[in-house]
C-alpha positions as CSV (number, residue, x, y, z in Angstrom):
1,X,27.5,37.1,-43.6
2,X,29.2,39.9,-41.5
3,X,26.2,40.8,-39.7
4,X,26.0,37.2,-38.3
5,X,30.0,36.7,-38.1
6,X,30.3,40.2,-35.9
7,X,27.9,39.6,-32.7
8,X,29.1,35.9,-32.5
9,X,33.2,37.5,-32.6
10,X,31.7,40.1,-29.7
11,X,30.0,37.0,-27.8
12,X,33.2,34.9,-27.7
13,X,35.7,37.5,-27.2
14,X,33.2,38.5,-24.1
15,X,33.0,35.2,-22.3
16,X,37.0,34.9,-23.3
17,X,37.2,38.5,-21.1
18,X,35.0,37.3,-18.5
19,X,36.7,34.1,-18.4
20,X,40.6,35.2,-18.0
21,X,40.2,38.4,-16.6
22,X,39.7,39.3,-13.0
23,X,36.9,41.9,-12.2
24,X,38.1,42.7,-8.9
25,X,40.8,43.1,-6.8
26,X,42.5,39.5,-4.9
27,X,41.6,40.1,-1.0
28,X,44.8,40.1,0.1
29,X,48.3,41.2,-1.7
30,X,50.6,38.7,-2.5
31,X,54.0,37.9,-0.1
32,X,56.3,40.2,-2.2
33,X,53.8,43.0,-2.2
34,X,53.2,42.6,1.9
35,X,57.0,43.2,1.8
36,X,57.4,45.8,-0.3
37,X,54.4,47.8,2.3
38,X,56.1,46.3,5.4
39,X,59.4,47.2,4.7
40,X,60.1,49.3,1.4
41,X,60.4,52.3,3.6
42,X,62.7,51.4,5.6
43,X,65.5,50.0,3.2
44,X,64.7,52.8,1.0
45,X,63.8,55.6,2.8
46,X,61.6,57.4,0.1
47,X,58.3,58.5,0.4
48,X,56.4,57.4,-2.7
49,X,56.8,53.4,-2.2
50,X,55.4,52.7,-5.8
51,X,59.2,54.8,-7.1
52,X,60.7,52.3,-4.9
53,X,59.2,49.3,-6.3
54,X,59.5,50.6,-9.7
55,X,63.2,51.8,-9.5
56,X,65.0,49.5,-7.1
57,X,63.0,46.2,-6.7
58,X,61.8,45.9,-10.2
59,X,64.8,48.3,-11.9
60,X,64.9,45.5,-14.7
61,X,61.7,46.2,-16.0
62,X,62.0,50.5,-15.7
63,X,65.9,48.9,-17.6
64,X,63.0,46.8,-20.2
65,X,60.9,50.6,-20.5
66,X,63.9,52.3,-21.4
67,X,65.0,50.1,-24.2
68,X,62.2,50.0,-25.3
69,X,61.7,53.4,-25.8
70,X,64.9,53.9,-27.0
71,X,64.4,51.4,-29.5
72,X,60.9,52.7,-30.6
73,X,62.7,56.3,-31.1
74,X,65.4,54.6,-33.1
75,X,63.1,53.3,-35.3
76,X,60.9,56.3,-35.7
77,X,64.2,58.7,-36.3
78,X,65.2,56.3,-38.6
79,X,62.0,56.2,-41.0
80,X,61.8,59.9,-40.6
81,X,65.6,60.9,-40.9
82,X,66.2,63.6,-43.4
83,X,67.5,62.5,-46.9
84,X,70.0,64.2,-48.8
85,X,69.2,66.7,-51.2
86,X,65.4,66.6,-49.1
87,X,63.7,69.6,-50.0
88,X,61.2,71.0,-47.1
89,X,58.4,73.2,-47.8
90,X,58.5,76.2,-46.5
91,X,56.4,76.3,-42.9
92,X,54.0,79.3,-42.2
93,X,55.6,81.3,-39.6
94,X,53.5,81.6,-36.2
95,X,52.1,84.7,-35.2
96,X,54.0,87.1,-33.1
97,X,51.4,85.8,-30.3
98,X,52.3,82.5,-30.1
99,X,56.1,82.5,-30.7
100,X,56.6,84.6,-27.8
101,X,54.1,82.9,-25.9
102,X,56.4,80.1,-26.8
103,X,59.7,82.1,-25.7
104,X,58.0,82.5,-22.5
105,X,56.7,79.5,-21.5
106,X,59.9,77.3,-22.3
107,X,61.8,77.7,-19.6
108,X,59.1,77.7,-16.7
109,X,57.8,73.9,-18.4
110,X,61.4,72.2,-18.7
111,X,61.9,73.2,-14.9
112,X,58.3,71.9,-14.6
113,X,59.9,68.9,-15.7
114,X,63.0,68.9,-14.1
115,X,61.0,69.8,-10.5
116,X,58.8,65.9,-11.6
117,X,61.1,63.6,-12.2
118,X,64.0,65.1,-9.5
119,X,60.8,64.9,-6.9
120,X,59.9,61.3,-8.1
121,X,60.8,59.6,-4.6
122,X,58.4,62.5,-2.8
123,X,55.7,62.6,-4.9
124,X,53.5,61.0,-7.8
125,X,55.9,61.2,-10.8
126,X,59.2,60.2,-12.1
127,X,61.3,59.9,-14.8
128,X,59.4,58.7,-17.8
129,X,56.8,61.9,-16.4
130,X,59.4,64.4,-16.4
131,X,60.6,63.5,-19.9
132,X,57.8,64.0,-21.6
133,X,57.2,67.1,-19.6
134,X,60.2,68.2,-21.0
135,X,59.7,67.3,-24.8
136,X,56.8,69.4,-24.4
137,X,58.4,72.4,-24.3
138,X,60.6,71.5,-27.3
139,X,57.5,70.8,-29.1
140,X,56.0,74.4,-28.1
141,X,59.1,75.8,-29.4
142,X,58.8,73.6,-33.0
143,X,55.3,74.5,-32.8
144,X,56.1,78.4,-32.6
145,X,59.1,78.2,-35.1
146,X,58.8,74.9,-37.1
147,X,62.0,75.4,-39.2
148,X,64.3,75.7,-36.0
149,X,67.0,73.7,-36.3
150,X,67.7,71.6,-32.7
151,X,71.0,71.0,-31.4
152,X,70.8,67.3,-31.8
153,X,74.7,66.6,-31.1
154,X,74.1,68.4,-27.7
155,X,70.8,65.5,-27.8
156,X,72.3,63.0,-28.6
157,X,75.2,63.3,-26.2
158,X,72.7,63.8,-23.5
159,X,70.6,60.5,-24.2
160,X,73.9,58.9,-24.4
161,X,75.4,59.7,-21.5
162,X,72.3,59.6,-19.2
163,X,71.4,56.2,-20.9
164,X,75.3,54.8,-20.1
165,X,75.4,56.2,-16.7
166,X,71.9,55.0,-15.8
167,X,73.6,51.0,-16.6
168,X,76.5,52.0,-14.7
169,X,74.4,53.0,-11.8
170,X,72.6,49.7,-11.6
171,X,75.9,47.8,-11.9
172,X,76.9,49.6,-9.1
173,X,73.7,48.4,-6.9
174,X,74.9,45.1,-8.8
175,X,78.3,45.3,-7.1
176,X,77.8,46.6,-3.8
177,X,74.7,44.5,-2.7
178,X,74.1,41.6,-5.5
179,X,71.4,43.0,-7.5
180,X,70.6,45.7,-10.4
181,X,70.1,48.8,-9.3
182,X,69.9,47.9,-5.6
183,X,69.9,50.8,-3.3
184,X,71.3,48.9,-0.5
185,X,74.7,50.1,0.5
186,X,75.5,52.6,-2.4
187,X,75.2,55.9,-0.7
188,X,73.7,57.2,2.2
189,X,70.0,56.3,2.3
190,X,69.4,60.0,4.5
191,X,65.7,61.2,6.4
192,X,62.6,60.0,4.9
193,X,60.3,63.2,3.1
194,X,63.2,64.7,2.2
195,X,64.8,65.9,-0.9
196,X,68.5,64.7,-0.6
197,X,66.6,60.6,0.6
198,X,66.3,57.2,-1.1
199,X,69.5,56.8,-2.1
200,X,69.8,56.8,-5.5
201,X,66.6,56.4,-6.3
202,X,66.5,60.4,-7.4
203,X,69.6,60.2,-9.3
204,X,68.3,56.9,-11.4
205,X,65.0,59.5,-12.1
206,X,67.2,62.3,-13.3
207,X,68.7,59.9,-15.5
208,X,65.9,59.1,-16.8
209,X,64.3,61.8,-17.4
210,X,66.9,63.0,-19.4
211,X,66.9,60.2,-21.5
212,X,63.0,60.4,-22.1
213,X,63.1,64.0,-22.6
214,X,66.3,64.1,-25.1
215,X,64.6,61.5,-26.9
216,X,61.5,62.3,-27.1
217,X,62.7,66.0,-28.6
218,X,65.1,64.3,-31.2
219,X,61.7,62.3,-32.4
220,X,59.7,65.3,-32.2
221,X,62.2,67.4,-34.3
222,X,62.5,64.5,-36.9
223,X,58.5,64.2,-36.9
224,X,58.5,67.9,-37.7
225,X,61.3,67.7,-40.3
226,X,60.6,64.7,-42.0
227,X,59.6,66.5,-45.3
228,X,58.8,64.5,-49.0
229,X,61.8,63.0,-50.8
230,X,63.4,65.5,-53.6
231,X,61.9,63.2,-56.2
232,X,58.3,63.3,-54.8
233,X,58.5,67.1,-54.7
234,X,59.6,66.8,-58.0
235,X,56.9,64.6,-59.3
236,X,54.3,66.7,-57.3
237,X,55.6,69.7,-58.8
238,X,56.2,69.2,-62.4
């Protein structure tokens, strides 16, 4: 029966995708897309028009994405939280070569991540990408020394403060120009293709980068130290 049903399901799925998913791009852009292309640079002074769309014109979508990431990390952290009486396995220490390499590479990787989210209005990249790179530096440290304790309070403060300021910047745009995260009439837009340009867009991406980096770092630490509950540990050893 399975040999008969599988081809039928695959054929039905192919027909469904063929009829519902467009295989070619539309020949003309929409009116909204045309506005982004024609006026995006003049309205935001950002060299990366994609960033202007993501952070400014569709800022509410970005707020939703940040919220989804926060809820996902919070849920995973709740599942992987350290329980009272938790007995952790003694991790096998990394070699001296790996430990030394991790210490040497940590700062350059963090600096590269900060560069990515601070230049998101000029080059491809942004807060999510830069934050993920910063978290990869933390992962490297944890792989080199699995019993390392992260500064949870500092990560919590960075995550909370960056999230609060992100919403606050969005409300400032709402009060100044009538739309959440608006980039108009808040701070000077500056000159096109310069570091201090595009108004609030680099500020927003720095906040998003700090929030994403701290959240992912906390999640990596929770995954590294989840361990086994004490009851399971005792049962396994008896």
